[in-house]
C-alpha positions as CSV (number, residue, x, y, z in Angstrom):
1,M,0.0,0.0,0.0
2,K,1.3,3.4,-0.9
3,Q,-0.2,6.4,0.8
4,V,-1.2,9.2,-1.6
5,L,-3.2,11.4,0.8
6,D,-4.4,11.1,4.4
7,N,-7.3,8.9,3.3
8,L,-6.2,7.7,-0.1
9,Y,-4.0,4.7,-0.9
10,L,-2.7,3.1,-4.0
11,Y,-2.2,-0.6,-4.5
12,E,-0.2,-1.6,-7.6
13,D,-1.7,-4.6,-9.3
14,T,-2.6,-5.4,-12.8
15,C,-3.8,-1.8,-12.7
16,H,-3.7,0.8,-10.0
17,V,-6.3,0.0,-7.4
18,Y,-7.2,3.1,-5.3
19,V,-8.5,2.8,-1.8
20,V,-10.5,5.7,-0.5
21,K,-10.6,5.3,3.3
22,N,-13.2,6.5,5.8
23,G,-12.4,5.1,9.2
24,Q,-12.6,1.3,8.9
25,N,-14.6,1.5,5.7
26,A,-13.3,2.0,2.2
27,V,-14.3,2.4,-1.4
28,L,-12.1,0.8,-4.1
29,I,-11.6,2.3,-7.5
30,D,-11.1,-0.6,-9.9
31,F,-10.0,-4.0,-8.6
32,G,-7.3,-5.7,-10.6
33,S,-6.6,-9.2,-9.5
34,G,-8.4,-8.7,-6.2
35,D,-5.2,-9.1,-4.2
36,V,-5.8,-5.7,-2.6
37,L,-8.2,-7.4,-0.2
38,D,-5.3,-9.1,1.4
39,E,-3.6,-5.8,2.2
40,L,-6.5,-3.7,3.5
41,H,-6.0,-4.8,7.1
42,S,-2.6,-3.0,7.0
43,I,-4.3,0.4,6.8
44,G,-7.1,-0.5,9.2
45,V,-9.8,-1.2,6.7
46,R,-12.3,-3.8,7.8
47,H,-15.2,-3.3,5.3
48,V,-15.4,-2.4,1.6
49,A,-18.5,-0.4,0.9
50,A,-18.3,-0.7,-2.9
51,I,-16.0,-1.3,-5.8
52,L,-16.4,1.3,-8.6
53,M,-15.2,0.3,-12.0
54,T,-14.0,2.9,-14.5
55,H,-14.3,0.5,-17.5
56,H,-14.6,-3.2,-18.4
57,H,-11.1,-4.3,-19.4
58,R,-9.7,-7.4,-17.7
59,D,-6.7,-5.8,-16.1
60,Q,-9.2,-3.5,-14.3
61,G,-11.3,-6.3,-12.8
62,Q,-10.2,-9.8,-13.6
63,G,-10.5,-10.7,-9.9
64,L,-14.1,-9.5,-9.4
65,K,-15.3,-13.1,-8.8
66,R,-13.5,-12.8,-5.5
67,A,-15.5,-9.7,-4.6
68,N,-18.7,-11.6,-5.4
69,E,-17.6,-14.4,-3.0
70,K,-17.2,-11.8,-0.2
71,D,-20.5,-10.0,-1.0
72,I,-18.7,-6.7,-1.9
73,P,-21.0,-4.6,-4.0
74,I,-19.7,-4.0,-7.6
75,W,-20.8,-0.9,-9.4
76,V,-20.0,-0.5,-13.1
77,P,-20.5,2.1,-15.9
78,A,-24.1,2.0,-17.2
79,A,-23.0,1.6,-20.9
80,E,-20.8,-1.4,-20.1
81,K,-23.0,-3.3,-17.7
82,D,-23.4,-6.2,-20.2
83,L,-19.6,-6.6,-20.4
84,F,-19.6,-7.4,-16.7
85,A,-23.0,-9.1,-16.0
86,E,-23.8,-10.7,-19.3
87,V,-20.3,-11.8,-20.4
88,D,-21.5,-15.4,-21.1
89,R,-24.1,-14.2,-23.5
90,Y,-21.7,-11.8,-25.1
91,W,-19.1,-14.5,-25.8
92,Q,-21.8,-16.5,-27.6
93,S,-22.7,-13.7,-29.9
94,R,-19.5,-11.8,-30.6
95,E,-18.3,-12.1,-34.2
96,L,-14.9,-13.8,-34.5
97,D,-14.5,-14.9,-38.1
98,N,-13.8,-12.3,-40.8
99,N,-13.7,-9.8,-38.0
100,Y,-13.8,-6.1,-38.8
101,N,-14.6,-5.0,-35.2
102,M,-11.4,-3.6,-33.7
103,R,-12.9,-2.5,-30.3
104,Q,-11.2,-4.1,-27.4
105,D,-14.5,-5.5,-26.1
106,R,-12.9,-9.0,-26.0
107,F,-10.5,-7.6,-23.4
108,S,-13.3,-8.1,-20.9
109,L,-14.0,-10.6,-18.2
110,L,-13.9,-14.3,-19.0
111,Q,-16.9,-15.0,-16.8
112,S,-19.9,-12.9,-15.7
113,V,-20.0,-11.4,-12.3
114,F,-23.0,-10.2,-10.2
115,V,-23.3,-6.4,-10.5
116,E,-25.0,-4.5,-7.6
117,G,-25.8,-1.4,-9.7
118,T,-24.9,0.8,-12.7
119,L,-23.3,4.2,-12.5
120,I,-25.3,6.7,-14.5
121,D,-23.4,9.5,-16.2
122,Y,-23.5,12.9,-14.4
123,K,-25.1,11.5,-11.2
124,T,-23.5,11.6,-7.7
125,Y,-23.4,8.4,-5.6
126,T,-22.7,7.9,-1.9
127,F,-20.8,4.9,-0.7
128,G,-19.7,4.6,2.9
129,D,-20.4,8.3,3.5
130,L,-18.1,9.1,0.6
131,Q,-19.5,10.9,-2.5
132,F,-18.5,10.3,-6.1
133,E,-19.7,12.2,-9.2
134,V,-19.7,10.1,-12.4
135,I,-18.1,11.9,-15.3
136,P,-18.6,10.3,-18.8
137,T,-15.1,10.0,-20.3
138,P,-15.2,7.9,-23.5
139,G,-12.0,7.5,-25.3
140,H,-10.1,4.4,-24.0
141,T,-13.5,2.6,-24.3
142,T,-16.9,3.8,-25.4
143,G,-18.3,3.4,-21.9
144,S,-15.4,4.6,-19.7
145,V,-16.2,6.9,-16.8
146,S,-14.1,8.9,-14.3
147,F,-15.0,9.7,-10.7
148,L,-14.8,13.2,-9.1
149,T,-14.6,13.4,-5.3
150,E,-13.0,15.3,-2.5
151,I,-10.3,13.6,-0.3
152,S,-8.4,15.3,2.5
153,G,-9.6,18.7,1.2
154,K,-8.5,18.1,-2.4
155,R,-10.6,17.7,-5.5
156,V,-9.4,14.6,-7.2
157,V,-10.5,12.6,-10.3
158,F,-10.0,8.9,-10.8
159,T,-9.5,8.9,-14.6
160,G,-9.2,5.2,-15.5
161,D,-7.2,4.9,-18.6
162,L,-8.1,8.2,-20.1
163,L,-4.5,9.3,-19.7
164,A,-1.3,7.9,-18.2
165,G,0.7,10.9,-17.3
166,P,1.6,14.3,-18.8
167,G,1.4,13.9,-22.6
168,K,0.8,10.1,-22.4
169,V,-2.1,7.8,-22.9
170,W,-2.0,4.1,-21.8
171,S,-3.1,2.7,-25.2
172,L,-3.6,4.0,-28.7
173,A,-4.9,0.7,-30.0
174,A,-7.8,0.9,-27.6
175,T,-9.0,4.1,-29.4
176,Q,-9.6,2.2,-32.6
177,W,-13.3,1.4,-32.4
178,S,-13.7,0.3,-36.0
179,Y,-11.7,-1.1,-38.8
180,N,-9.0,1.5,-39.6
181,G,-10.8,4.0,-37.4
182,G,-9.6,6.3,-34.7
183,E,-12.9,7.2,-33.1
184,G,-11.5,7.2,-29.5
185,L,-9.0,9.9,-30.3
186,P,-11.4,12.9,-30.6
187,F,-13.5,11.4,-27.8
188,T,-10.4,11.4,-25.5
189,I,-9.8,15.0,-26.3
190,L,-13.4,15.9,-25.5
191,S,-13.3,14.0,-22.3
192,L,-10.0,15.5,-21.2
193,L,-11.3,19.0,-21.9
194,D,-14.3,18.2,-19.7
195,V,-12.1,16.9,-16.9
196,K,-9.9,20.0,-17.2
197,E,-12.9,22.3,-16.6
198,K,-13.6,20.5,-13.3
199,K,-10.5,22.4,-11.9
200,T,-9.2,19.4,-9.9
201,E,-6.0,19.2,-8.0
202,L,-5.0,15.6,-8.6
203,L,-5.6,13.1,-11.4
204,L,-5.4,9.4,-10.5
205,P,-5.0,7.2,-13.6
206,S,-5.3,3.4,-13.7
207,H,-1.8,3.1,-15.2
208,G,1.1,5.5,-15.2
209,E,1.9,8.3,-12.8
210,I,-0.3,10.3,-10.5
211,I,-0.7,13.8,-11.8
212,D,-0.5,16.8,-9.5
213,E,-0.6,19.4,-12.2
214,P,-3.7,18.4,-14.1
215,A,-4.1,21.4,-16.5
216,S,-0.6,21.2,-18.0
217,A,-0.7,17.3,-18.2
218,I,-4.0,17.4,-20.0
219,D,-2.9,20.2,-22.4
220,S,0.2,18.1,-23.4
221,V,-1.9,15.1,-24.1
222,I,-4.4,17.1,-26.1
223,E,-1.6,18.8,-28.1
224,R,-0.2,15.4,-29.2
225,L,-3.6,13.8,-29.8
226,S,-4.7,16.8,-31.9
227,K,-1.8,16.3,-34.2
228,L,-2.6,12.6,-34.6
229,V,-6.3,13.4,-35.2
230,K,-5.3,16.0,-37.9
231,L,-2.9,13.5,-39.5
232,R,-5.5,10.8,-39.9
233,K,-8.3,13.3,-40.5
234,Q,-10.5,11.7,-37.9
235,N,-12.5,14.8,-36.9
236,P,-11.0,18.0,-38.3
237,R,-13.8,20.3,-37.0
238,L,-13.6,19.0,-33.4
239,F,-12.6,22.2,-31.6
240,Q,-14.8,24.5,-33.8
241,L,-17.8,22.3,-33.0
242,R,-17.0,22.2,-29.3
243,S,-16.8,26.0,-29.1
244,K,-20.2,26.5,-30.8
245,P,-22.2,23.2,-31.0
246,Y,-25.5,25.0,-31.8
247,E,-26.3,27.2,-34.8
248,E,-29.3,29.4,-35.3
249,I,-31.9,28.5,-38.0
250,T,-34.0,31.4,-36.6
251,P,-33.3,33.3,-33.4
252,H,-35.4,30.9,-31.4
253,L,-34.8,27.7,-33.3
254,L,-31.4,26.0,-33.1
255,K,-29.7,23.0,-34.7
256,N,-27.2,20.9,-32.8
257,R,-24.2,20.6,-35.3
258,T,-22.5,17.9,-33.2
259,S,-25.2,15.2,-33.0
260,C,-25.3,12.0,-35.0
261,S,-28.8,12.8,-36.2
262,N,-29.7,16.5,-36.1
263,A,-31.3,17.5,-32.9
264,Y,-33.2,20.8,-32.7
265,V,-33.9,23.2,-29.9
266,L,-36.9,25.6,-29.5
267,L,-36.3,28.4,-27.1
268,S,-39.1,30.0,-25.1
269,A,-39.4,33.5,-23.6
270,N,-39.2,31.9,-20.1
271,N,-35.6,30.5,-20.8
272,K,-36.9,27.0,-21.3
273,A,-35.9,24.6,-24.1
274,L,-37.9,22.0,-26.0
275,L,-35.8,19.5,-27.8
276,I,-37.0,17.8,-31.0
277,D,-35.0,14.5,-31.0
278,F,-31.9,14.0,-28.9
279,G,-29.9,10.9,-29.7
280,Y,-26.1,10.8,-29.6
281,D,-24.9,14.2,-28.6
282,F,-21.4,15.3,-29.9
283,I,-20.7,12.2,-31.9
284,A,-17.0,12.1,-32.7
285,G,-17.1,8.6,-34.4
286,T,-19.0,5.4,-34.0
287,G,-17.7,2.1,-32.7
288,A,-18.1,-1.1,-34.6
289,G,-20.8,-3.5,-33.5
290,F,-24.3,-2.9,-32.1
291,D,-24.0,-4.3,-28.6
292,R,-25.0,-1.9,-25.8
293,S,-21.4,-0.9,-25.0
294,S,-20.8,0.3,-28.6
295,R,-23.5,3.0,-28.4
296,R,-23.3,5.7,-25.7
297,P,-25.4,8.9,-25.3
298,W,-24.2,11.8,-23.2
299,L,-25.1,15.4,-22.6
300,Y,-21.9,17.1,-23.7
301,T,-23.4,20.2,-25.3
302,I,-26.1,20.9,-22.8
303,K,-23.7,23.1,-20.8
304,S,-23.0,25.2,-23.9
305,L,-26.7,25.4,-24.7
306,K,-27.4,26.9,-21.3
307,E,-24.4,29.2,-21.3
308,Q,-24.7,30.6,-24.8
309,Y,-28.5,30.9,-25.1
310,G,-29.5,31.5,-21.5
311,V,-31.4,28.3,-21.1
312,E,-32.4,27.5,-17.5
313,K,-34.4,24.3,-18.1
314,I,-34.4,21.5,-20.6
315,D,-38.1,21.2,-20.2
316,V,-39.4,18.8,-22.9
317,A,-38.0,16.3,-25.4
318,L,-40.2,15.4,-28.3
319,P,-39.3,12.7,-30.8
320,T,-40.1,12.6,-34.5
321,H,-39.7,8.8,-34.5
322,Y,-38.4,6.0,-32.3
323,H,-34.9,5.3,-33.8
324,D,-32.0,5.2,-31.3
325,D,-30.1,8.0,-33.0
326,H,-33.1,10.3,-32.3
327,V,-34.0,9.1,-28.7
328,A,-30.9,7.5,-27.1
329,G,-30.3,10.5,-24.9
330,F,-33.9,10.8,-23.6
331,N,-33.4,8.8,-20.4
332,L,-30.3,10.8,-19.5
333,L,-32.2,14.0,-20.1
334,K,-34.9,12.7,-17.8
335,E,-32.6,11.5,-15.1
336,I,-30.1,14.4,-15.0
337,E,-32.1,17.4,-16.3
338,G,-35.6,16.5,-15.2
339,T,-36.8,16.7,-18.8
340,E,-40.3,15.4,-19.6
341,I,-40.7,13.1,-22.5
342,W,-43.7,13.9,-24.7
343,C,-44.4,11.3,-27.4
344,P,-46.9,11.0,-30.2
345,E,-49.6,8.4,-29.6
346,N,-48.6,6.3,-32.6
347,F,-45.3,5.2,-31.2
348,S,-45.3,5.9,-27.5
349,D,-45.6,2.1,-26.8
350,V,-42.5,1.5,-28.9
351,L,-40.5,3.8,-26.6
352,E,-41.9,2.2,-23.5
353,N,-41.8,-1.4,-24.6
354,P,-39.1,-1.7,-27.3
355,K,-38.5,-5.4,-26.8
356,S,-42.1,-6.1,-27.9
357,Y,-41.3,-5.0,-31.4
358,N,-39.3,-6.6,-34.2
359,L,-38.0,-3.3,-35.5
360,P,-34.6,-1.9,-36.5
361,C,-32.7,0.8,-34.5
362,L,-34.5,0.3,-31.2
363,W,-32.9,1.8,-28.1
364,Y,-31.9,-0.9,-25.6
365,D,-34.0,0.3,-22.6
366,S,-37.6,1.4,-22.0
367,I,-38.1,5.2,-22.2
368,A,-40.9,6.3,-19.9
369,V,-43.3,8.7,-21.6
370,D,-44.7,11.5,-19.4
371,R,-47.3,12.8,-21.9
372,I,-48.9,10.9,-24.8
373,L,-49.8,13.4,-27.6
374,P,-52.8,12.8,-30.0
375,L,-52.3,13.2,-33.7
376,K,-54.1,16.1,-35.6
377,Q,-54.8,18.0,-32.4
378,T,-53.1,21.2,-31.4
379,F,-51.2,21.3,-28.2
380,Q,-49.3,24.0,-26.4
381,W,-45.8,24.4,-25.0
382,E,-44.9,27.8,-23.6
383,E,-45.8,30.3,-26.3
384,Y,-45.8,27.8,-29.1
385,Q,-48.5,25.6,-30.7
386,F,-47.8,22.3,-32.3
387,T,-49.7,19.8,-34.5
388,L,-48.6,16.3,-35.0
389,H,-49.2,14.6,-38.4
390,E,-48.9,10.9,-39.1
391,Q,-45.9,10.4,-41.4
392,S,-45.1,6.9,-42.5
393,G,-42.3,6.2,-44.9
394,H,-38.9,6.1,-43.3
395,T,-40.8,4.2,-40.6
396,Y,-44.4,3.5,-39.8
397,Y,-43.9,4.8,-36.3
398,A,-43.2,8.5,-37.0
399,V,-44.7,12.0,-37.2
400,A,-44.2,15.3,-38.8
401,I,-44.2,18.1,-36.2
402,E,-45.8,21.4,-37.3
403,F,-45.1,24.6,-35.4
404,E,-44.4,28.3,-36.0
405,V,-41.4,30.2,-34.7
406,D,-40.1,33.7,-35.5
407,G,-42.7,34.1,-38.2
408,K,-41.8,30.9,-40.1
409,K,-44.0,27.8,-40.4
410,V,-41.7,24.8,-39.7
411,L,-42.2,21.1,-40.2
412,A,-39.8,18.7,-38.4
413,I,-39.8,15.5,-40.5
414,G,-37.2,13.3,-38.9
415,D,-35.7,11.0,-41.5
416,Q,-38.4,11.0,-44.1
417,Y,-36.2,12.7,-46.6
418,E,-32.5,13.6,-46.9
419,G,-32.9,16.6,-49.1
420,D,-35.1,15.3,-51.9
421,H,-33.9,11.7,-51.5
422,F,-35.9,8.8,-50.1
423,N,-34.9,7.3,-46.8
424,Y,-37.1,4.3,-46.5
425,V,-36.4,0.9,-44.8
426,Y,-38.8,-2.0,-45.5
427,H,-38.4,-3.5,-42.0
428,N,-39.4,-0.2,-40.4
429,G,-42.9,-0.8,-41.8
430,F,-42.6,1.0,-45.1
431,R,-45.8,1.1,-47.3
432,M,-45.8,1.7,-51.0
433,M,-47.9,4.9,-51.0
434,D,-46.2,6.5,-48.0
435,Y,-44.2,9.0,-49.9
436,Q,-47.1,10.1,-52.0
437,D,-48.9,10.7,-48.7
438,S,-46.1,12.7,-47.2
439,A,-45.8,14.9,-50.4
440,A,-49.6,15.6,-50.2
441,L,-49.2,16.5,-46.5
442,Y,-46.4,18.9,-47.2
443,K,-48.4,20.5,-50.0
444,Q,-51.4,20.9,-47.6
445,I,-49.4,22.4,-44.8
446,R,-47.1,24.4,-47.0
447,P,-44.3,25.1,-44.5
448,D,-41.6,27.6,-45.0
449,L,-38.9,25.2,-43.7
450,L,-38.4,21.5,-43.4
451,I,-36.0,20.4,-40.7
452,A,-34.7,16.9,-41.0
453,G,-32.5,14.4,-39.3
454,H,-29.6,14.1,-41.7
455,C,-29.5,17.2,-43.9
456,E,-29.6,20.9,-43.8
457,P,-32.9,22.8,-43.4
458,I,-34.9,22.8,-46.7
459,E,-36.7,25.9,-47.9
460,I,-39.9,24.9,-49.5
461,T,-40.6,25.9,-53.1
462,D,-43.3,24.8,-55.6
463,H,-40.6,23.0,-57.5
464,Y,-39.7,20.9,-54.4
465,L,-43.3,20.0,-53.7
466,V,-43.9,18.9,-57.3
467,H,-40.7,16.9,-57.3
468,I,-41.3,14.9,-54.2
469,S,-44.8,14.2,-55.3
470,Q,-43.6,12.9,-58.7
471,I,-40.9,10.6,-57.1
472,G,-43.4,9.4,-54.6
473,Q,-45.7,8.4,-57.4
474,E,-42.9,6.7,-59.3
475,L,-41.8,4.8,-56.2
476,E,-45.3,3.4,-55.6
477,K,-45.7,2.5,-59.3
478,L,-42.4,0.6,-59.4
479,H,-43.3,-1.4,-56.3
480,R,-46.7,-2.3,-57.8
481,D,-45.1,-3.2,-61.1
482,L,-42.4,-5.4,-59.5
483,L,-44.3,-7.2,-56.8
484,P,-47.0,-9.9,-57.6
485,L,-49.6,-8.1,-55.7
486,E,-52.5,-9.3,-57.8
487,E,-51.6,-12.9,-56.7
488,V,-50.4,-12.3,-53.1
489,D,-50.4,-9.0,-51.3
490,F,-48.3,-8.9,-48.2
491,G,-47.4,-5.3,-48.8
492,A,-43.9,-3.9,-49.4
493,E,-42.4,-5.7,-46.4
494,G,-43.5,-9.1,-47.7
495,F,-44.5,-10.9,-44.5
496,G,-48.0,-12.0,-43.5
497,A,-47.5,-12.4,-39.7
498,K,-45.8,-11.0,-36.7
499,I,-45.5,-12.1,-33.1
500,M,-45.6,-9.7,-30.1
501,P,-43.7,-9.3,-27.9
502,Y,-40.8,-10.1,-30.1
503,Q,-38.3,-10.5,-27.2
504,T,-39.3,-12.1,-23.9
505,I,-37.3,-13.1,-20.9
506,V,-38.7,-15.9,-18.8
507,K,-37.7,-18.4,-16.1
508,S,-37.9,-22.1,-16.8
509,G,-41.3,-23.3,-15.7
510,E,-43.1,-20.0,-16.5
511,T,-45.9,-19.4,-18.9
512,T,-46.0,-16.4,-21.2
513,T,-48.6,-15.1,-23.7
514,F,-48.0,-14.0,-27.3
515,T,-50.2,-12.1,-29.7
516,V,-49.9,-13.1,-33.3
517,Q,-51.1,-10.7,-36.0
518,V,-51.8,-12.2,-39.4
519,K,-53.0,-10.8,-42.7
520,N,-55.1,-12.3,-45.5
521,P,-53.0,-11.5,-48.7
522,F,-55.9,-12.3,-51.0
523,S,-58.7,-10.0,-52.1
524,T,-61.4,-12.6,-51.2
525,E,-62.5,-14.1,-47.9
526,Q,-60.3,-17.0,-46.8
527,N,-59.8,-19.5,-44.1
528,I,-56.5,-18.7,-42.2
529,Q,-54.7,-21.3,-40.2
530,V,-52.1,-20.2,-37.7
531,E,-49.9,-22.7,-36.0
532,L,-47.4,-21.8,-33.3
533,I,-44.1,-23.7,-33.6
534,V,-42.2,-24.2,-30.3
535,P,-39.1,-26.2,-29.3
536,D,-39.6,-29.9,-28.5
537,G,-40.9,-30.5,-25.0
538,W,-42.5,-27.0,-24.6
539,I,-46.1,-26.8,-23.6
540,Q,-48.5,-24.6,-25.5
541,K,-52.2,-23.8,-25.3
542,N,-54.3,-23.3,-28.5
543,C,-51.3,-24.3,-30.7
544,K,-53.5,-24.0,-33.8
545,C,-56.2,-21.5,-34.7
546,T,-58.4,-21.3,-37.8
547,E,-60.5,-18.3,-38.6
548,I,-62.3,-16.8,-41.6
549,V,-60.8,-13.5,-42.6
550,E,-62.2,-10.9,-45.1
551,G,-60.2,-10.0,-48.2
552,N,-57.0,-8.2,-47.3
553,G,-58.1,-8.2,-43.6
554,T,-56.1,-8.9,-40.5
555,I,-56.7,-10.8,-37.2
556,S,-55.0,-11.2,-33.9
557,V,-54.7,-14.5,-32.1
558,L,-53.5,-15.2,-28.5
559,F,-51.2,-18.2,-27.7
560,Q,-49.8,-19.3,-24.4
561,V,-46.4,-21.1,-24.1
562,T,-44.9,-22.7,-21.0
563,V,-41.2,-23.2,-20.8
564,P,-40.3,-26.6,-19.2
565,F,-38.6,-26.7,-15.8
566,G,-34.9,-27.3,-15.6
567,L,-33.8,-25.6,-18.8
568,T,-30.5,-23.8,-18.6
569,E,-30.0,-20.2,-19.7
570,K,-30.1,-19.8,-23.5
571,R,-31.9,-18.0,-26.3
572,E,-34.7,-20.0,-28.0
573,R,-36.9,-19.3,-30.9
574,I,-40.6,-19.8,-31.6
575,A,-42.3,-19.2,-35.0
576,V,-45.8,-19.0,-36.6
577,D,-46.7,-21.2,-39.5
578,L,-49.2,-19.6,-41.8
579,T,-51.7,-21.2,-44.3
580,V,-54.3,-19.1,-46.1
581,G,-56.9,-21.1,-47.9
582,N,-55.0,-23.9,-49.7
583,R,-51.8,-21.8,-49.9
584,K,-49.0,-22.7,-47.5
585,F,-46.7,-19.8,-46.7
586,G,-44.7,-21.5,-44.0
587,Q,-43.1,-20.0,-40.9
588,H,-43.6,-16.3,-41.6
589,A,-42.8,-14.9,-38.2
590,E,-40.5,-15.6,-35.3
591,A,-39.9,-14.4,-31.8
592,V,-37.1,-14.8,-29.3
593,I,-37.4,-16.2,-25.8
594,T,-34.5,-15.8,-23.5
595,I,-34.5,-18.3,-20.6
596,S,-32.9,-16.7,-17.6
597,N,-33.0,-18.1,-14.1
598,K,-31.6,-14.8,-12.6
599,L,-35.0,-13.1,-12.6
């Protein structure tokens, strides 16, 4: 044990393990091999209140099983929980052959550990009468965090592997989050600048030397990283975007220039802000893969929004559609800023129950909706009035948001168009006539401006309205010409059934209920037979159902499934076999059941 301050000790292991002491109690920052437990008695520590992990790498926590055996609570970064608690499942699914994913996610634990709780960015936690503020510091990994606290009268930050001394980082390879990428480099710069603004007196890295002159040490790292960023052209506008992340479309309507998908801010006379979409704030690059730890929202530009535009409250967040790049930051806004989530009625259930739906780009967690908004009815926020219009196309679960600001009528359209180009995805629920419908809607509303998710604001002209109407007509015609709709009409997506919920977690021995929606693809009335297909040995109620359905009509059928006792944890599949009249269409829909005995 090396004493750093009166109540702070360093144990050198596979990483630096820091012991923050409070009488006979202590909090450990990172854990290494776990050998620190054998030395705590030498400094009078009898009880460990918690272990706080800065990131998931094995050298930080390869001994955490020992902590579980001694019932010591383990707390981990929220974005990386699965790389601690669900490692078994992760190792089953991680791509290995023909691998283009360079993230060091395989430098994680070999076996899962029980995690007491997750550390949410920006929140302050108390363990053993000691307070720690969680600072999001992506760079070394996507989900890395640092901890700010006060020890012996000094403001200190435990920085994990964000830096390793003046001008040094522990690993450059760890900053490569994709094939030939350098995404972690600009993120490290952004994180270091944030830590520098905390005006701390001591930086405590996981590897390397303790830093007692934080500002100069950080500046030297940033100077060198900036040269590397410039050399590889990873994010050339980084500092420009950081100094002014928002630009004015009108005096009271702002666009976030740093977000993955454009987020917009409406400013009120009462110094409140309403956000239209808020996914990944200040995106400096994207990691390969789509596991939870590859995608991390944060609130990096909110401070600038408040300082530069006098915003006192982030009051409401309103989505145009459910995709993660438009809503990933909602829970953080709600947790940290007290923001209310208002959602259109046609996809509020998707936000609240994402695992029920077989849709692309779903956020991993439920997003609680504070107010469900009806379509085609005016509602008020501060001095502004809004109307929500159904807008299928990019996805079935979307709206166009109509409002007026600074004398301009504006329509927020999400990802419906990029300029005048289509942005449709079949699996999002695309229908052939959707872009004709949206063109007709825009013609009816006749806004001055369209604001969209992935392009600059569009000033509406007669030419633009005629153009999108023409290409909408052509799109529908081509689909009708190409698909055998006169024979079988399952729509553009091409499937006649779906099962809800799509994902379910159950214990062995439990019974769960599914709703199956099926469509008659013929123009005449037909007998539809629906059969639920389950793994051998599973018990099901009403395994077959036959009903008469009108031409092109739909029905919903309920099935119950019981998972046998004694099954070990794994992911199983069920399916629906569909017959319409004399035509067998086979297993048109599936759902996933995860058997977990940890519930």
